[in-house]
C-alpha positions in Angstrom: 1.5 9.7 -6.9 -1.9 8.1 -6.1 -5.1 9.3 -7.7 -8.2 8.7 -5.7 -11.5 9.2 -7.4 -14.8 9.7 -5.6 -16.5 6.4 -4.9 -19.4 7.4 -7.1 -17.2 6.8 -10.1 -16.7 3.2 -9.2 -19.6 0.8 -9.6 -21.2 0.2 -6.2 -21.2 -3.5 -6.7 -17.5 -3.7 -7.6 -15.1 -5.1 -5.0 -12.4 -2.5 -4.0 -9.2 -3.9 -2.6 -6.1 -2.0 -1.6 -2.6 -3.1 -0.3 -0.9 -0.2 1.5 2.7 -0.6 2.7 4.7 2.0 4.6 8.3 1.3 5.5 10.3 3.7 7.7 12.9 1.4 9.3 16.0 0.8 7.2 19.4 -0.6 8.2 21.1 2.8 7.5 18.5 5.1 8.9 14.9 5.8 9.6 12.5 7.8 7.5 10.0 10.1 9.2 6.9 9.9 7.0 6.3 6.6 5.2 4.3 4.9 8.0 2.3 8.1 8.6 1.6 8.4 4.8 0.6 4.8 4.5 -1.7 5.1 7.5 -3.4 8.2 6.1 -3.8 6.6 2.6 -5.3 3.5 4.2 -7.8 5.6 6.2 -8.8 7.5 3.1 -9.3 4.4 1.0 -11.4 2.8 3.8 -13.7 5.9 3.6 -14.0 5.2 -0.2 -15.2 1.7 0.5 -11.9 -0.2 -0.1 -11.0 -3.3 1.9 -7.5 -2.3 3.0 -4.5 -4.4 4.0 -2.0 -2.1 5.8 1.5 -3.2 6.5 4.2 -1.1 8.1 7.9 -1.7 8.3 7.4 -5.0 6.4 10.5 -7.0 5.5 11.0 -8.5 2.1 9.3 -11.8 2.9 6.2 -10.1 4.3 6.0 -7.7 1.3 6.3 -10.6 -1.2 3.6 -12.6 0.7 1.2 -9.6 0.8 1.8 -8.8 -2.8 1.1 -12.4 -3.8 -2.1 -12.4 -1.7 -3.2 -9.1 -3.2 -2.6 -10.4 -6.8 -4.6 -13.5 -6.0 -7.5 -11.4 -4.7 -7.6 -9.4 -7.9 -8.2 -12.5 -9.9 -11.7 -12.4 -8.5 -12.3 -9.1 -10.2 -12.9 -5.6 -9.0 -10.7 -2.6 -8.5 -7.2 -2.9 -7.0 -4.9 -0.2 -5.7 -1.3 -0.7 -4.5 0.5 2.1 -2.5 4.1 2.0 -1.2 5.8 4.6 0.8 9.5 4.2 1.6 12.8 3.9 -0.2 12.9 2.2 -3.6 16.2 0.6 -2.9 19.1 0.9 -0.5 22.6 0.1 -1.7 25.9 0.7 0.0 24.3 2.8 2.7 22.7 5.1 0.1 18.9 5.3 -0.3 17.3 5.8 -3.7 
């Protein structure tokens, strides 16, 4: 669940940064909605004044790199939001 508040509740001078990841491709099947969900969330956040990094079907290396960059950017202050759509874990062909 992601809560999005109207931009008037966030100070106008505060940096707003978001990392949005949607993964649909998995070794044991494809999910229909994560990429669409991530794309929709990214668009909504941009309308609220966020600088958005959107990654779709990112592998583990790309996800780690983007999360590290996102964390580093938050050290400069401001508001940060992370959104992930996809499976939490895949083990033995089962998705959780």
